[in-house]
Backbone as CSV, one residue per row, in Angstrom:
resi,resn,N_x,N_y,N_z,CA_x,CA_y,CA_z,C_x,C_y,C_z
1,MET,0.848,-1.173,0.000,0.000,0.000,0.000,0.894,1.236,0.000
2,SER,0.635,2.141,-0.930,1.398,3.378,-1.019,0.664,4.487,-0.282
3,ARG,1.442,5.376,0.337,0.884,6.537,1.031,1.446,7.790,0.369
4,TYR,0.577,8.756,0.158,0.965,10.010,-0.464,0.456,11.161,0.389
5,THR,1.271,12.196,0.510,0.882,13.400,1.249,1.156,14.607,0.347
6,PRO,0.208,14.942,-0.508,0.433,16.066,-1.415,0.437,17.401,-0.678
7,HIS,1.149,18.361,-1.244,1.156,19.715,-0.682,-0.226,20.355,-0.850
8,LYS,-0.848,20.109,-1.997,-2.177,20.620,-2.321,-2.989,19.475,-2.917
9,TRP,-4.314,19.575,-2.804,-5.160,18.520,-3.356,-6.506,19.087,-3.776
10,LEU,-7.126,18.375,-4.706,-8.463,18.711,-5.194,-9.278,17.429,-5.265
11,LEU,-10.582,17.558,-5.188,-11.474,16.419,-5.383,-12.216,16.649,-6.694
12,VAL,-12.164,15.641,-7.560,-12.781,15.728,-8.878,-13.923,14.720,-8.945
13,ARG,-15.119,15.195,-9.328,-16.254,14.288,-9.554,-16.228,13.898,-11.022
14,VAL,-16.200,12.601,-11.268,-16.141,12.083,-12.628,-17.386,11.243,-12.876
15,THR,-18.060,11.535,-13.972,-19.196,10.707,-14.359,-18.951,10.213,-15.772
16,GLY,-19.498,9.096,-16.063,-19.374,8.505,-17.390,-20.681,7.827,-17.733
17,PRO,-20.635,6.892,-18.644,-21.871,6.223,-19.053,-22.650,5.609,-17.884
18,SER,-21.953,5.096,-16.882,-22.693,4.451,-15.793,-22.001,4.531,-14.439
19,PHE,-21.055,5.445,-14.257,-20.304,5.407,-13.003,-19.916,6.775,-12.463
20,PRO,-20.726,7.374,-11.646,-20.219,8.588,-10.978,-19.264,8.191,-9.846
21,HIS,-18.124,8.830,-9.766,-17.195,8.582,-8.666,-16.313,9.804,-8.449
22,TYR,-15.534,9.762,-7.382,-14.653,10.873,-7.011,-13.216,10.409,-7.074
23,ARG,-12.339,11.328,-7.483,-10.907,11.037,-7.550,-10.145,12.185,-6.908
24,VAL,-9.053,11.847,-6.246,-8.190,12.848,-5.622,-7.076,13.216,-6.595
25,PHE,-6.905,14.515,-6.798,-5.790,15.021,-7.575,-4.837,15.690,-6.593
26,GLY,-3.650,15.140,-6.460,-2.655,15.698,-5.553,-1.542,16.370,-6.330
27,SER,-1.064,17.507,-5.811,0.065,18.171,-6.460,1.110,18.551,-5.411
28,TRP,2.360,18.482,-5.839,3.498,18.771,-4.984,4.303,19.908,-5.584
29,SER,4.739,20.823,-4.749,5.607,21.919,-5.195,6.975,21.353,-5.541
30,GLY,7.642,22.008,-6.448,8.961,21.558,-6.838,10.050,22.193,-5.996
31,SER,11.257,21.816,-6.297,12.422,22.380,-5.632,13.475,22.653,-6.709
32,TYR,14.618,23.091,-6.270,15.704,23.368,-7.209,16.083,22.115,-8.000
33,LEU,16.120,20.971,-7.331,16.554,19.734,-7.981,15.420,18.931,-8.592
34,GLU,14.217,19.099,-8.087,13.087,18.324,-8.585,11.966,19.266,-8.983
35,GLY,11.334,18.986,-10.097,10.219,19.814,-10.552,8.932,19.471,-9.817
36,GLU,7.905,20.236,-10.103,6.602,19.960,-9.518,6.103,18.623,-10.033
37,SER,5.195,18.007,-9.261,4.642,16.728,-9.686,3.182,16.637,-9.277
38,TRP,2.511,15.625,-9.810,1.098,15.429,-9.526,0.752,13.944,-9.630
39,ARG,-0.378,13.593,-9.033,-0.920,12.233,-9.125,-2.438,12.337,-9.093
40,LEU,-3.093,11.435,-9.802,-4.547,11.324,-9.784,-4.862,9.917,-9.311
41,ASN,-5.594,9.806,-8.186,-5.811,8.465,-7.655,-6.841,7.697,-8.474
42,SER,-6.996,6.429,-8.152,-7.849,5.529,-8.917,-9.327,5.690,-8.613
43,GLY,-9.646,6.444,-7.603,-11.044,6.626,-7.204,-11.172,6.397,-5.715
44,VAL,-11.999,7.180,-5.073,-12.169,7.098,-3.621,-13.020,5.883,-3.281
45,SER,-12.506,5.055,-2.369,-13.290,3.908,-1.904,-13.566,3.985,-0.405
46,GLY,-12.892,4.896,0.294,-13.127,5.071,1.720,-12.452,6.325,2.223
47,VAL,-12.948,6.818,3.360,-12.397,8.049,3.938,-12.357,7.903,5.450
48,VAL,-11.227,8.256,6.043,-11.079,8.324,7.497,-10.805,9.786,7.830
49,GLU,-11.618,10.346,8.718,-11.422,11.744,9.092,-10.581,11.835,10.351
50,ARG,-9.599,12.705,10.316,-8.754,13.032,11.455,-8.985,14.504,11.781
51,PRO,-8.535,14.990,12.942,-8.792,16.394,13.286,-8.297,17.399,12.242
52,ASP,-7.131,17.155,11.654,-6.545,18.125,10.725,-6.458,17.648,9.288
53,ARG,-6.902,16.421,9.014,-6.732,15.867,7.676,-7.750,14.757,7.405
54,PHE,-7.796,14.360,6.152,-8.537,13.178,5.741,-7.533,12.161,5.230
55,GLU,-7.785,10.907,5.505,-7.036,9.820,4.884,-7.990,9.205,3.878
56,ILE,-7.689,9.414,2.612,-8.573,8.971,1.537,-7.999,7.698,0.932
57,ILE,-8.775,6.636,1.022,-8.347,5.332,0.521,-8.810,5.198,-0.918
58,GLY,-7.884,4.851,-1.783,-8.199,4.689,-3.199,-8.563,3.259,-3.531
59,GLY,-9.149,3.081,-4.691,-9.535,1.756,-5.155,-8.364,0.799,-5.272
60,SER,-7.167,1.328,-5.489,-5.970,0.484,-5.612,-5.361,0.152,-4.247
61,GLY,-5.912,0.758,-3.175,-5.367,0.537,-1.841,-4.438,1.643,-1.371
62,SER,-4.099,2.564,-2.253,-3.232,3.674,-1.848,-4.011,4.610,-0.925
63,VAL,-3.275,5.343,-0.100,-3.882,6.282,0.838,-3.296,7.664,0.581
64,TYR,-4.175,8.642,0.424,-3.777,10.030,0.284,-4.106,10.728,1.587
65,GLU,-3.087,11.236,2.261,-3.281,12.014,3.485,-3.319,13.472,3.064
66,VAL,-4.509,14.078,3.157,-4.695,15.439,2.658,-5.122,16.358,3.793
67,GLY,-4.462,17.483,3.914,-4.763,18.444,4.952,-6.067,19.177,4.685
68,LYS,-6.844,19.385,5.731,-8.112,20.101,5.582,-7.891,21.543,5.148
69,LYS,-6.702,22.091,5.413,-6.423,23.481,5.055,-5.502,23.607,3.843
70,SER,-5.325,22.519,3.100,-4.435,22.590,1.939,-5.175,22.309,0.631
71,TYR,-6.478,22.611,0.612,-7.254,22.379,-0.600,-6.825,23.350,-1.684
72,GLY,-6.643,22.846,-2.882,-6.228,23.665,-4.005,-5.201,22.911,-4.829
73,ALA,-4.492,23.628,-5.665,-3.472,23.013,-6.512,-2.357,24.021,-6.751
74,THR,-1.179,23.505,-7.039,-0.104,24.375,-7.494,-0.502,24.894,-8.881
75,ALA,0.141,25.926,-9.362,-0.180,26.455,-10.696,-0.001,25.376,-11.761
76,TYR,1.081,24.633,-11.654,1.335,23.533,-12.592,0.251,22.472,-12.458
77,GLY,-0.074,22.101,-11.227,-1.104,21.096,-10.985,-2.453,21.534,-11.517
78,GLN,-2.803,22.807,-11.331,-4.092,23.312,-11.825,-4.172,23.185,-13.340
79,ALA,-3.087,23.503,-14.034,-3.076,23.388,-15.497,-3.277,21.933,-15.923
80,ILE,-2.654,21.006,-15.204,-2.781,19.584,-15.541,-4.206,19.096,-15.302
81,VAL,-4.772,19.380,-14.119,-6.118,18.878,-13.809,-7.156,19.522,-14.723
82,ASP,-6.978,20.779,-15.071,-7.886,21.416,-16.031,-7.852,20.681,-17.368
83,ARG,-6.660,20.327,-17.818,-6.519,19.621,-19.094,-7.142,18.233,-19.025
84,ILE,-6.946,17.518,-17.913,-7.533,16.194,-17.741,-9.060,16.284,-17.801
85,CYS,-9.619,17.246,-17.082,-11.080,17.414,-17.068,-11.596,17.776,-18.457
86,LYS,-10.897,18.661,-19.155,-11.327,19.067,-20.495,-11.326,17.875,-21.447
87,GLN,-10.303,17.026,-21.370,-10.252,15.843,-22.230,-11.411,14.898,-21.916
88,HIS,-11.728,14.734,-20.632,-12.843,13.862,-20.236,-14.159,14.418,-20.756
89,ILE,-14.339,15.741,-20.631,-15.561,16.389,-21.109,-15.688,16.246,-22.629
90,ASN,-14.571,16.341,-23.352,-14.608,16.178,-24.804,-15.101,14.790,-25.197
91,ILE,-14.834,13.793,-24.368,-15.255,12.417,-24.667,-16.676,12.157,-24.185
92,PHE,-16.982,12.533,-22.916,-18.241,12.146,-22.299,-19.275,13.263,-22.204
93,GLY,-18.912,14.496,-22.541,-19.875,15.589,-22.535,-19.782,16.476,-21.311
94,ASP,-20.545,17.578,-21.380,-20.562,18.564,-20.304,-20.877,17.920,-18.956
95,ASP,-20.307,18.477,-17.923,-20.520,18.042,-16.540,-20.048,16.626,-16.254
96,SER,-19.251,16.016,-17.141,-18.757,14.666,-16.884,-17.516,14.667,-15.998
97,ALA,-16.887,15.820,-15.838,-15.740,15.954,-14.939,-15.791,17.350,-14.342
98,LYS,-15.807,17.415,-13.026,-15.902,18.719,-12.359,-14.971,18.751,-11.162
99,ILE,-14.158,19.802,-11.086,-13.334,20.039,-9.911,-14.248,20.676,-8.874
100,LEU,-14.408,20.042,-7.735,-15.284,20.574,-6.700,-14.623,21.748,-5.999
101,ASP,-15.437,22.727,-5.601,-14.864,23.791,-4.791,-14.637,23.239,-3.380
102,GLU,-13.938,23.983,-2.567,-13.522,23.484,-1.257,-14.701,23.057,-0.383
103,ALA,-15.753,23.851,-0.336,-16.915,23.518,0.489,-17.572,22.221,0.017
104,GLU,-17.703,22.060,-1.304,-18.297,20.830,-1.851,-17.433,19.614,-1.507
105,ALA,-16.129,19.756,-1.667,-15.218,18.637,-1.409,-15.257,18.212,0.054
106,LEU,-15.188,19.182,0.966,-15.214,18.845,2.390,-16.532,18.194,2.770
107,LYS,-17.640,18.651,2.185,-18.947,18.051,2.466,-18.995,16.601,1.983
108,VAL,-18.513,16.355,0.772,-18.497,14.982,0.228,-17.695,14.072,1.137
109,LEU,-16.498,14.511,1.554,-15.651,13.667,2.390,-16.254,13.473,3.772
110,GLU,-16.810,14.526,4.359,-17.441,14.385,5.662,-18.648,13.457,5.593
111,ASP,-19.461,13.564,4.524,-20.595,12.655,4.349,-20.114,11.215,4.202
112,TRP,-18.998,11.034,3.518,-18.458,9.703,3.301,-18.062,9.069,4.636
113,THR,-17.496,9.870,5.532,-17.065,9.327,6.827,-18.245,8.995,7.704
114,ASP,-19.400,9.654,7.472,-20.603,9.382,8.252,-21.320,8.124,7.794
115,ALA,-21.018,7.681,6.578,-21.729,6.519,6.012,-21.301,5.215,6.650
């Protein structure tokens, strides 16, 4: 099981012919030696809420530890996730991929932990 702790994160709602689901997009700031990076998880299958963060379990078993106060993306990450969503929309149509705003994302995750 892999664990990831992105500097910034977003929650993306993805719908297709028969499967609405949520995916975590994580982005990391770069440094002098390493550039910025990003990851898109396989889909949320579970959520554990902690006082300052969520532990989001992906369909592949990976865990994304995301801070409640670090919602968003790096500039590079935002450009990537925008492009991913646009490509999905071009295939499946309007509203098939949406980056949730912070309030929507926190509500989805909090509801998930209550289930």
